[in-house]
N, CA, C, O and the ligand as a Tripos MOL2 file, in Angstrom:
@<TRIPOS>MOLECULE
protein
  257   255    65     0     0
PROTEIN
NO_CHARGES

@<TRIPOS>ATOM
      1 N         -66.5280   63.7190    9.9630 N.3       1 MET1
      2 CA        -65.4160   62.6140   10.2490 C.3       1 MET1
      3 C         -64.1860   63.4790   10.7230 C.2       1 MET1
      4 O         -63.7930   64.4890   10.1400 O.2       1 MET1
      5 N         -63.5660   62.8700   12.0070 N.am      2 GLU2
      6 CA        -62.3940   63.2240   12.4170 C.3       2 GLU2
      7 C         -61.1200   63.0170   11.2310 C.2       2 GLU2
      8 O         -60.9440   62.1790   10.3460 O.2       2 GLU2
      9 N         -60.3510   64.2090   11.6900 N.am      3 TYR3
     10 CA        -59.0200   64.1740   10.7210 C.3       3 TYR3
     11 C         -58.0510   64.4440   11.7130 C.2       3 TYR3
     12 O         -58.1050   65.4190   12.4630 O.2       3 TYR3
     13 N         -56.9600   63.3860   11.7220 N.am      4 HIS4
     14 CA        -55.9390   63.5300   12.7190 C.3       4 HIS4
     15 C         -54.7350   64.2700   11.9890 C.2       4 HIS4
     16 O         -54.0820   63.6640   11.1400 O.2       4 HIS4
     17 N         -54.5130   65.2950   12.2560 N.am      5 HIS5
     18 CA        -53.4840   66.1310   11.5540 C.3       5 HIS5
     19 C         -52.0800   65.4680   12.0190 C.2       5 HIS5
     20 O         -51.9440   65.1780   13.2080 O.2       5 HIS5
     21 N         -51.0720   65.2350   11.1260 N.am      6 PRO6
     22 CA        -49.7350   64.5500   11.6580 C.3       6 PRO6
     23 C         -49.0120   65.6710   12.6420 C.2       6 PRO6
     24 O         -48.2100   65.2980   13.4970 O.2       6 PRO6
     25 N         -49.2960   66.8520   12.4930 N.am      7 ASN7
     26 CA        -48.4350   67.7530   13.2020 C.3       7 ASN7
     27 C         -49.2380   67.9980   14.7950 C.2       7 ASN7
     28 O         -48.7260   68.6500   15.7050 O.2       7 ASN7
     29 N         -50.3170   67.4560   14.8550 N.am      8 THR8
     30 CA        -50.6920   67.8510   16.2250 C.3       8 THR8
     31 C         -50.1570   67.8170   17.4400 C.2       8 THR8
     32 O         -49.5850   66.7680   17.7370 O.2       8 THR8
     33 N         -50.1820   68.6530   18.2080 N.am      9 VAL9
     34 CA        -49.1060   68.7360   19.1380 C.3       9 VAL9
     35 C         -50.0830   68.3470   20.5520 C.2       9 VAL9
     36 O         -51.1030   68.9910   20.7980 O.2       9 VAL9
     37 N         -49.7110   67.4520   21.2380 N.am     10 SER10
     38 CA        -50.4610   66.9150   22.3080 C.3      10 SER10
     39 C         -49.3890   66.9370   23.6830 C.2      10 SER10
     40 O         -49.2100   65.9420   24.3850 O.2      10 SER10
     41 N         -48.7870   68.1380   23.8920 N.am     11 ALA11
     42 CA        -48.0360   68.1010   25.0560 C.3      11 ALA11
     43 C         -48.7020   68.7140   26.2450 C.2      11 ALA11
     44 O         -48.1400   68.7490   27.3400 O.2      11 ALA11
     45 N         -49.9820   69.2340   26.0210 N.am     12 ASP12
     46 CA        -50.5730   69.7630   27.0140 C.3      12 ASP12
     47 C         -51.3220   68.7330   27.7920 C.2      12 ASP12
     48 O         -51.2330   67.5550   27.4460 O.2      12 ASP12
     49 N         -52.1120   69.1110   28.8990 N.am     13 ALA13
     50 CA        -52.7460   68.2380   29.7220 C.3      13 ALA13
     51 C         -53.7540   67.5710   29.0330 C.2      13 ALA13
     52 O         -53.9400   66.4000   29.3630 O.2      13 ALA13
     53 N         -54.5800   68.1300   27.9840 N.am     14 PHE14
     54 CA        -55.6310   67.7180   27.4680 C.3      14 PHE14
     55 C         -55.1760   67.4610   25.9280 C.2      14 PHE14
     56 O         -54.3280   68.1040   25.3090 O.2      14 PHE14
     57 N         -55.9000   66.4310   25.4910 N.am     15 GLU15
     58 CA        -55.5040   66.0770   24.0100 C.3      15 GLU15
     59 C         -56.2320   67.1120   23.1530 C.2      15 GLU15
     60 O         -57.3450   67.6010   23.3490 O.2      15 GLU15
     61 N         -55.2720   67.3670   22.0510 N.am     16 LYS16
     62 CA        -55.8560   68.3610   20.7970 C.3      16 LYS16
     63 C         -55.8670   67.6720   19.7410 C.2      16 LYS16
     64 O         -55.0340   66.8290   19.4080 O.2      16 LYS16
     65 N         -56.9350   68.0490   19.1010 N.am     17 ARG17
     66 CA        -56.9090   67.2880   17.5200 C.3      17 ARG17
     67 C         -57.5310   68.3750   16.5220 C.2      17 ARG17
     68 O         -58.4230   69.2030   16.7000 O.2      17 ARG17
     69 N         -56.8580   68.1190   15.5770 N.am     18 SER18
     70 CA        -57.1250   69.0820   14.4180 C.3      18 SER18
     71 C         -58.2850   68.5500   13.5900 C.2      18 SER18
     72 O         -58.2480   67.3620   13.2680 O.2      18 SER18
     73 N         -59.1580   69.1940   13.2680 N.am     19 THR19
     74 CA        -60.3930   68.8490   12.3320 C.3      19 THR19
     75 C         -60.5240   69.5990   11.0740 C.2      19 THR19
     76 O         -60.0500   70.7310   10.9810 O.2      19 THR19
     77 N         -61.1010   69.0650   10.1620 N.am     20 VAL20
     78 CA        -61.3760   69.8880    9.0010 C.3      20 VAL20
     79 C         -63.0440   69.7880    8.8050 C.2      20 VAL20
     80 O         -63.6090   70.1250    7.7640 O.2      20 VAL20
     81 N         -63.5360   69.4110    9.6620 N.am     21 ASP21
     82 CA        -65.2670   69.3730    9.4890 C.3      21 ASP21
     83 C         -65.5320   70.1460   10.8990 C.2      21 ASP21
     84 O         -64.9100   69.8990   11.9330 O.2      21 ASP21
     85 N         -66.5710   71.1330   10.7670 N.am     22 ARG22
     86 CA        -66.9310   71.9820   11.8190 C.3      22 ARG22
     87 C         -67.8360   71.0870   12.9210 C.2      22 ARG22
     88 O         -68.1330   71.4460   14.0600 O.2      22 ARG22
     89 N         -68.2050   69.7740   12.2360 N.am     23 LYS23
     90 CA        -69.0010   69.0410   13.2650 C.3      23 LYS23
     91 C         -68.0280   67.7920   13.5890 C.2      23 LYS23
     92 O         -67.5300   67.1080   12.6940 O.2      23 LYS23
     93 N         -67.8100   67.5670   14.9900 N.am     24 VAL24
     94 CA        -67.0560   66.4600   15.3050 C.3      24 VAL24
     95 C         -67.5810   65.5810   16.3630 C.2      24 VAL24
     96 O         -68.3480   66.0460   17.2050 O.2      24 VAL24
     97 N         -67.2140   64.3100   16.3830 N.am     25 ALA25
     98 CA        -67.9650   63.4950   17.3890 C.3      25 ALA25
     99 C         -66.6540   63.1700   18.3520 C.2      25 ALA25
    100 O         -65.5050   63.0540   17.9250 O.2      25 ALA25
    101 N         -67.0490   63.0480   19.7060 N.am     26 CYS26
    102 CA        -66.1420   62.9660   20.6020 C.3      26 CYS26
    103 C         -66.7640   61.7200   21.4440 C.2      26 CYS26
    104 O         -67.9810   61.6170   21.6040 O.2      26 CYS26
    105 N         -65.8850   60.8320   21.9420 N.am     27 ASP27
    106 CA        -66.3620   59.7300   22.8690 C.3      27 ASP27
    107 C         -65.4710   59.5360   24.0830 C.2      27 ASP27
    108 O         -65.5570   58.6520   24.9350 O.2      27 ASP27
    109 N         -64.5040   60.6440   23.9870 N.am     28 GLY28
    110 CA        -63.2500   60.4730   24.7760 C.3      28 GLY28
    111 C         -62.3250   59.5350   24.7340 C.2      28 GLY28
    112 O         -61.4040   59.5120   25.5500 O.2      28 GLY28
    113 N         -62.4690   58.6270   23.7530 N.am     29 GLY29
    114 CA        -61.4810   57.6370   23.5970 C.3      29 GLY29
    115 C         -61.5030   56.5250   24.6170 C.2      29 GLY29
    116 O         -62.3930   56.5030   25.4670 O.2      29 GLY29
    117 N         -60.5180   55.5560   24.5670 N.am     30 LYS30
    118 CA        -60.7160   54.4360   25.5340 C.3      30 LYS30
    119 C         -59.7850   55.0280   27.0330 C.2      30 LYS30
    120 O         -58.7790   55.7380   27.0160 O.2      30 LYS30
    121 N         -60.3710   54.5710   28.0270 N.am     31 GLY31
    122 CA        -59.8120   54.9110   29.1820 C.3      31 GLY31
    123 C         -60.5620   55.7500   30.3050 C.2      31 GLY31
    124 O         -61.7910   55.6710   30.3040 O.2      31 GLY31
    125 N         -60.0650   56.3930   31.0760 N.am     32 PRO32
    126 CA        -61.0130   56.9900   32.1950 C.3      32 PRO32
    127 C         -61.7770   58.3340   31.6260 C.2      32 PRO32
    128 O         -62.7140   58.8490   32.2370 O.2      32 PRO32
    129 N         -61.3180   58.7820   30.5190 N.am     33 LEU33
    130 CA        -61.8490   59.9680   29.9760 C.3      33 LEU33
    131 C         -63.2280   59.6160   28.8680 C.2      33 LEU33
    132 O         -63.8610   60.4320   28.1990 O.2      33 LEU33
    133 N         -63.3780   58.4180   28.9370 N.am     34 GLY34
    134 CA        -64.3980   57.7590   28.0330 C.3      34 GLY34
    135 C         -65.6410   58.3250   28.2660 C.2      34 GLY34
    136 O         -65.8420   58.6160   29.4450 O.2      34 GLY34
    137 N         -66.5270   58.5640   27.4900 N.am     35 HIS35
    138 CA        -67.8240   59.0290   27.8020 C.3      35 HIS35
    139 C         -68.7700   58.7670   26.4710 C.2      35 HIS35
    140 O         -68.2850   58.6270   25.3480 O.2      35 HIS35
    141 N         -70.1540   58.7210   26.7440 N.am     36 PRO36
    142 CA        -71.0460   58.1510   25.7000 C.3      36 PRO36
    143 C         -70.4900   59.3950   24.2580 C.2      36 PRO36
    144 O         -69.8820   60.4600   24.3710 O.2      36 PRO36
    145 N         -70.8480   58.9110   23.3900 N.am     37 ARG37
    146 CA        -70.4760   59.7140   21.8910 C.3      37 ARG37
    147 C         -71.3620   61.1660   22.1460 C.2      37 ARG37
    148 O         -72.5470   61.0800   22.4690 O.2      37 ARG37
    149 N         -70.8200   62.2660   22.0080 N.am     38 VAL38
    150 CA        -71.4530   63.4120   21.4220 C.3      38 VAL38
    151 C         -70.8290   63.9340   20.4170 C.2      38 VAL38
    152 O         -69.6700   63.7260   20.0580 O.2      38 VAL38
    153 N         -71.8490   64.8210   19.8300 N.am     39 TYR39
    154 CA        -71.6320   65.5200   18.5990 C.3      39 TYR39
    155 C         -71.3010   67.0720   18.9460 C.2      39 TYR39
    156 O         -72.1820   67.6700   19.5630 O.2      39 TYR39
    157 N         -70.0560   67.8210   18.5930 N.am     40 LEU40
    158 CA        -69.9070   68.8740   18.9230 C.3      40 LEU40
    159 C         -69.6940   69.6570   17.5370 C.2      40 LEU40
    160 O         -69.2410   69.1380   16.5170 O.2      40 LEU40
    161 N         -70.0960   70.9880   17.6710 N.am     41 ARG41
    162 CA        -70.1760   71.7100   16.4270 C.3      41 ARG41
    163 C         -69.1440   73.1120   16.7860 C.2      41 ARG41
    164 O         -69.2150   73.7760   17.8210 O.2      41 ARG41
    165 N         -68.2450   73.3320   15.7030 N.am     42 ILE42
    166 CA        -67.5410   74.4160   15.9170 C.3      42 ILE42
    167 C         -68.1200   75.6000   15.1670 C.2      42 ILE42
    168 O         -68.0620   75.6140   13.9370 O.2      42 ILE42
    169 N         -68.7260   76.6890   15.9110 N.am     43 GLU43
    170 CA        -69.2620   77.7000   15.3060 C.3      43 GLU43
    171 C         -68.5370   78.3600   14.3300 C.2      43 GLU43
    172 O         -67.3070   78.3150   14.3540 O.2      43 GLU43
    173 N         -69.2090   79.0420   13.3690 N.am     44 GLN44
    174 CA        -68.7780   80.1360   12.3670 C.3      44 GLN44
    175 C         -68.0790   80.9830   13.2050 C.2      44 GLN44
    176 O         -68.6240   81.4780   14.1910 O.2      44 GLN44
    177 N         -66.7660   81.2300   12.8740 N.am     45 GLY45
    178 CA        -66.0710   82.3750   13.6370 C.3      45 GLY45
    179 C         -65.3980   81.9950   14.7470 C.2      45 GLY45
    180 O         -64.7690   82.8190   15.4120 O.2      45 GLY45
    181 N         -65.4570   80.7890   15.0430 N.am     46 GLU46
    182 CA        -64.8120   80.3450   16.2640 C.3      46 GLU46
    183 C         -63.6410   79.1820   15.5910 C.2      46 GLU46
    184 O         -63.9760   78.6060   14.5560 O.2      46 GLU46
    185 N         -62.4080   78.8970   16.1490 N.am     47 ASP47
    186 CA        -61.6140   77.9740   15.6400 C.3      47 ASP47
    187 C         -61.2460   76.9070   16.3750 C.2      47 ASP47
    188 O         -60.2250   76.2790   16.0910 O.2      47 ASP47
    189 N         -62.1260   76.5370   17.5250 N.am     48 ARG48
    190 CA        -61.8000   75.3560   18.1680 C.3      48 ARG48
    191 C         -63.1840   75.1140   19.0920 C.2      48 ARG48
    192 O         -64.0760   75.9480   19.2490 O.2      48 ARG48
    193 N         -63.1420   73.9100   19.6010 N.am     49 ILE49
    194 CA        -64.3100   73.6110   20.7140 C.3      49 ILE49
    195 C         -63.5300   72.6770   21.6450 C.2      49 ILE49
    196 O         -62.6080   71.9010   21.3920 O.2      49 ILE49
    197 N         -64.1670   72.9710   22.8130 N.am     50 VAL50
    198 CA        -63.4800   71.8020   23.8660 C.3      50 VAL50
    199 C         -64.6370   70.9540   24.3200 C.2      50 VAL50
    200 O         -65.7180   71.4950   24.5500 O.2      50 VAL50
    201 N         -64.4830   69.7090   24.4580 N.am     51 CYS51
    202 CA        -65.5730   68.6810   24.7420 C.3      51 CYS51
    203 C         -65.8680   69.0040   26.2070 C.2      51 CYS51
    204 O         -64.9140   69.1650   26.9680 O.2      51 CYS51
    205 N         -66.8900   69.0910   26.5720 N.am     52 PRO52
    206 CA        -67.3430   69.4530   27.8480 C.3      52 PRO52
    207 C         -67.2810   68.1440   28.8960 C.2      52 PRO52
    208 O         -67.3860   68.1940   30.1210 O.2      52 PRO52
    209 N         -67.0860   66.9980   28.0870 N.am     53 TYR53
    210 CA        -67.0780   65.8460   29.0100 C.3      53 TYR53
    211 C         -65.3730   65.5520   29.4090 C.2      53 TYR53
    212 O         -64.9160   65.4460   30.5470 O.2      53 TYR53
    213 N         -64.7570   65.4770   28.3500 N.am     54 CYS54
    214 CA        -63.3660   65.0210   28.6100 C.3      54 CYS54
    215 C         -62.2950   66.0890   28.2620 C.2      54 CYS54
    216 O         -61.1040   65.7780   28.2330 O.2      54 CYS54
    217 N         -62.7490   67.4310   27.9820 N.am     55 SER55
    218 CA        -61.7860   68.4810   27.8610 C.3      55 SER55
    219 C         -60.9530   68.5440   26.8270 C.2      55 SER55
    220 O         -60.1790   69.4810   26.6310 O.2      55 SER55
    221 N         -61.1100   67.2120   25.8760 N.am     56 ARG56
    222 CA        -60.3710   67.2870   24.5430 C.3      56 ARG56
    223 C         -60.6640   68.5590   23.8700 C.2      56 ARG56
    224 O         -61.7740   69.0810   23.9720 O.2      56 ARG56
    225 N         -59.6130   69.1280   23.1180 N.am     57 CYS57
    226 CA        -59.7170   70.2870   22.4110 C.3      57 CYS57
    227 C         -59.7270   70.0060   20.9660 C.2      57 CYS57
    228 O         -58.7070   69.5120   20.4850 O.2      57 CYS57
    229 N         -60.8260   70.2730   20.1390 N.am     58 PHE58
    230 CA        -60.8370   70.0960   18.8020 C.3      58 PHE58
    231 C         -60.3200   71.4310   17.9590 C.2      58 PHE58
    232 O         -60.9980   72.4400   18.1590 O.2      58 PHE58
    233 N         -59.4280   71.5350   17.2250 N.am     59 ILE59
    234 CA        -59.3300   72.7280   16.4270 C.3      59 ILE59
    235 C         -59.3660   72.6280   14.8450 C.2      59 ILE59
    236 O         -58.8460   71.8010   14.0960 O.2      59 ILE59
    237 N         -60.2600   73.8960   14.5480 N.am     60 TYR60
    238 CA        -60.8320   73.6200   13.1570 C.3      60 TYR60
    239 C         -59.7260   74.0070   12.3520 C.2      60 TYR60
    240 O         -59.1010   75.0230   12.6580 O.2      60 TYR60
    241 N         -59.3750   73.2720   11.2770 N.am     61 ASN61
    242 CA        -58.4200   73.3770   10.5260 C.3      61 ASN61
    243 C         -58.6940   73.2940    9.0210 C.2      61 ASN61
    244 O         -57.7950   73.0560    8.2150 O.2      61 ASN61
    245 N         -60.0670   73.5160    8.6480 N.am     62 GLY62
    246 CA        -60.5500   73.6310    7.4180 C.3      62 GLY62
    247 C         -60.2030   74.5570    6.7660 C.2      62 GLY62
    248 O         -59.2910   75.2980    7.1330 O.2      62 GLY62
    249 N         -60.9530   74.7340    5.4930 N.am     63 ALA63
    250 CA        -60.7790   76.1120    4.4250 C.3      63 ALA63
    251 C         -61.7160   77.4120    5.4820 C.2      63 ALA63
    252 O         -62.7810   77.3130    6.0920 O.2      63 ALA63
    253 N         -60.8800   78.4150    5.3480 N.am     64 HIS64
    254 CA        -61.4750   79.7330    6.1860 C.3      64 HIS64
    255 C         -62.2990   80.6520    5.0680 C.2      64 HIS64
    256 O         -62.8490   81.6980    5.4130 O.2      64 HIS64
    257 ZN        -64.8530   64.2370   24.8470 Zn       65 ZN65
@<TRIPOS>BOND
     1     1     2 1
     2     2     3 1
     3     3     4 2
     4     3     5 am
     5     5     6 1
     6     6     7 1
     7     7     8 2
     8     7     9 am
     9     9    10 1
    10    10    11 1
    11    11    12 2
    12    11    13 am
    13    13    14 1
    14    14    15 1
    15    15    16 2
    16    15    17 am
    17    17    18 1
    18    18    19 1
    19    19    20 2
    20    19    21 am
    21    21    22 1
    22    22    23 1
    23    23    24 2
    24    23    25 am
    25    25    26 1
    26    26    27 1
    27    27    28 2
    28    27    29 am
    29    29    30 1
    30    30    31 1
    31    31    32 2
    32    31    33 am
    33    33    34 1
    34    34    35 1
    35    35    36 2
    36    35    37 am
    37    37    38 1
    38    38    39 1
    39    39    40 2
    40    39    41 am
    41    41    42 1
    42    42    43 1
    43    43    44 2
    44    43    45 am
    45    45    46 1
    46    46    47 1
    47    47    48 2
    48    47    49 am
    49    49    50 1
    50    50    51 1
    51    51    52 2
    52    51    53 am
    53    53    54 1
    54    54    55 1
    55    55    56 2
    56    55    57 am
    57    57    58 1
    58    58    59 1
    59    59    60 2
    60    59    61 am
    61    61    62 1
    62    62    63 1
    63    63    64 2
    64    63    65 am
    65    65    66 1
    66    66    67 1
    67    67    68 2
    68    67    69 am
    69    69    70 1
    70    70    71 1
    71    71    72 2
    72    71    73 am
    73    73    74 1
    74    74    75 1
    75    75    76 2
    76    75    77 am
    77    77    78 1
    78    78    79 1
    79    79    80 2
    80    79    81 am
    81    81    82 1
    82    82    83 1
    83    83    84 2
    84    83    85 am
    85    85    86 1
    86    86    87 1
    87    87    88 2
    88    87    89 am
    89    89    90 1
    90    90    91 1
    91    91    92 2
    92    91    93 am
    93    93    94 1
    94    94    95 1
    95    95    96 2
    96    95    97 am
    97    97    98 1
    98    98    99 1
    99    99   100 2
   100    99   101 am
   101   101   102 1
   102   102   103 1
   103   103   104 2
   104   103   105 am
   105   105   106 1
   106   106   107 1
   107   107   108 2
   108   107   109 am
   109   109   110 1
   110   110   111 1
   111   111   112 2
   112   111   113 am
   113   113   114 1
   114   114   115 1
   115   115   116 2
   116   115   117 am
   117   117   118 1
   118   118   119 1
   119   119   120 2
   120   119   121 am
   121   121   122 1
   122   122   123 1
   123   123   124 2
   124   123   125 am
   125   125   126 1
   126   126   127 1
   127   127   128 2
   128   127   129 am
   129   129   130 1
   130   130   131 1
   131   131   132 2
   132   131   133 am
   133   133   134 1
   134   134   135 1
   135   135   136 2
   136   135   137 am
   137   137   138 1
   138   138   139 1
   139   139   140 2
   140   139   141 am
   141   141   142 1
   142   142   143 1
   143   143   144 2
   144   143   145 am
   145   145   146 1
   146   146   147 1
   147   147   148 2
   148   147   149 am
   149   149   150 1
   150   150   151 1
   151   151   152 2
   152   151   153 am
   153   153   154 1
   154   154   155 1
   155   155   156 2
   156   155   157 am
   157   157   158 1
   158   158   159 1
   159   159   160 2
   160   159   161 am
   161   161   162 1
   162   162   163 1
   163   163   164 2
   164   163   165 am
   165   165   166 1
   166   166   167 1
   167   167   168 2
   168   167   169 am
   169   169   170 1
   170   170   171 1
   171   171   172 2
   172   171   173 am
   173   173   174 1
   174   174   175 1
   175   175   176 2
   176   175   177 am
   177   177   178 1
   178   178   179 1
   179   179   180 2
   180   179   181 am
   181   181   182 1
   182   182   183 1
   183   183   184 2
   184   183   185 am
   185   185   186 1
   186   186   187 1
   187   187   188 2
   188   187   189 am
   189   189   190 1
   190   190   191 1
   191   191   192 2
   192   191   193 am
   193   193   194 1
   194   194   195 1
   195   195   196 2
   196   195   197 am
   197   197   198 1
   198   198   199 1
   199   199   200 2
   200   199   201 am
   201   201   202 1
   202   202   203 1
   203   203   204 2
   204   203   205 am
   205   205   206 1
   206   206   207 1
   207   207   208 2
   208   207   209 am
   209   209   210 1
   210   210   211 1
   211   211   212 2
   212   211   213 am
   213   213   214 1
   214   214   215 1
   215   215   216 2
   216   215   217 am
   217   217   218 1
   218   218   219 1
   219   219   220 2
   220   219   221 am
   221   221   222 1
   222   222   223 1
   223   223   224 2
   224   223   225 am
   225   225   226 1
   226   226   227 1
   227   227   228 2
   228   227   229 am
   229   229   230 1
   230   230   231 1
   231   231   232 2
   232   231   233 am
   233   233   234 1
   234   234   235 1
   235   235   236 2
   236   235   237 am
   237   237   238 1
   238   238   239 1
   239   239   240 2
   240   239   241 am
   241   241   242 1
   242   242   243 1
   243   243   244 2
   244   243   245 am
   245   245   246 1
   246   246   247 1
   247   247   248 2
   248   247   249 am
   249   249   250 1
   250   250   251 1
   251   251   252 2
   252   251   253 am
   253   253   254 1
   254   254   255 1
   255   255   256 2
@<TRIPOS>SUBSTRUCTURE
     1 MET1         2 RESIDUE 1 A MET
     2 GLU2         6 RESIDUE 1 A GLU
     3 TYR3        10 RESIDUE 1 A TYR
     4 HIS4        14 RESIDUE 1 A HIS
     5 HIS5        18 RESIDUE 1 A HIS
     6 PRO6        22 RESIDUE 1 A PRO
     7 ASN7        26 RESIDUE 1 A ASN
     8 THR8        30 RESIDUE 1 A THR
     9 VAL9        34 RESIDUE 1 A VAL
    10 SER10       38 RESIDUE 1 A SER
    11 ALA11       42 RESIDUE 1 A ALA
    12 ASP12       46 RESIDUE 1 A ASP
    13 ALA13       50 RESIDUE 1 A ALA
    14 PHE14       54 RESIDUE 1 A PHE
    15 GLU15       58 RESIDUE 1 A GLU
    16 LYS16       62 RESIDUE 1 A LYS
    17 ARG17       66 RESIDUE 1 A ARG
    18 SER18       70 RESIDUE 1 A SER
    19 THR19       74 RESIDUE 1 A THR
    20 VAL20       78 RESIDUE 1 A VAL
    21 ASP21       82 RESIDUE 1 A ASP
    22 ARG22       86 RESIDUE 1 A ARG
    23 LYS23       90 RESIDUE 1 A LYS
    24 VAL24       94 RESIDUE 1 A VAL
    25 ALA25       98 RESIDUE 1 A ALA
    26 CYS26      102 RESIDUE 1 A CYS
    27 ASP27      106 RESIDUE 1 A ASP
    28 GLY28      110 RESIDUE 1 A GLY
    29 GLY29      114 RESIDUE 1 A GLY
    30 LYS30      118 RESIDUE 1 A LYS
    31 GLY31      122 RESIDUE 1 A GLY
    32 PRO32      126 RESIDUE 1 A PRO
    33 LEU33      130 RESIDUE 1 A LEU
    34 GLY34      134 RESIDUE 1 A GLY
    35 HIS35      138 RESIDUE 1 A HIS
    36 PRO36      142 RESIDUE 1 A PRO
    37 ARG37      146 RESIDUE 1 A ARG
    38 VAL38      150 RESIDUE 1 A VAL
    39 TYR39      154 RESIDUE 1 A TYR
    40 LEU40      158 RESIDUE 1 A LEU
    41 ARG41      162 RESIDUE 1 A ARG
    42 ILE42      166 RESIDUE 1 A ILE
    43 GLU43      170 RESIDUE 1 A GLU
    44 GLN44      174 RESIDUE 1 A GLN
    45 GLY45      178 RESIDUE 1 A GLY
    46 GLU46      182 RESIDUE 1 A GLU
    47 ASP47      186 RESIDUE 1 A ASP
    48 ARG48      190 RESIDUE 1 A ARG
    49 ILE49      194 RESIDUE 1 A ILE
    50 VAL50      198 RESIDUE 1 A VAL
    51 CYS51      202 RESIDUE 1 A CYS
    52 PRO52      206 RESIDUE 1 A PRO
    53 TYR53      210 RESIDUE 1 A TYR
    54 CYS54      214 RESIDUE 1 A CYS
    55 SER55      218 RESIDUE 1 A SER
    56 ARG56      222 RESIDUE 1 A ARG
    57 CYS57      226 RESIDUE 1 A CYS
    58 PHE58      230 RESIDUE 1 A PHE
    59 ILE59      234 RESIDUE 1 A ILE
    60 TYR60      238 RESIDUE 1 A TYR
    61 ASN61      242 RESIDUE 1 A ASN
    62 GLY62      246 RESIDUE 1 A GLY
    63 ALA63      250 RESIDUE 1 A ALA
    64 HIS64      254 RESIDUE 1 A HIS
    65 ZN65       257 GROUP 0 **** ****
């Protein structure tokens, strides 16, 4: 499940989202960046993953 951290900063060109789950789903949301839903996995030792479709950045914010 996605978790939307209240302190998420989206000042950059691409949206960033914090997640407490290493497995995230992305469909690009509504609008021009929308794409078929894909599941992305933040690998052990990594702290983020960028969706190859819409460049949305998911930042792992779970237990380390
Ligand atoms: Zn995406």
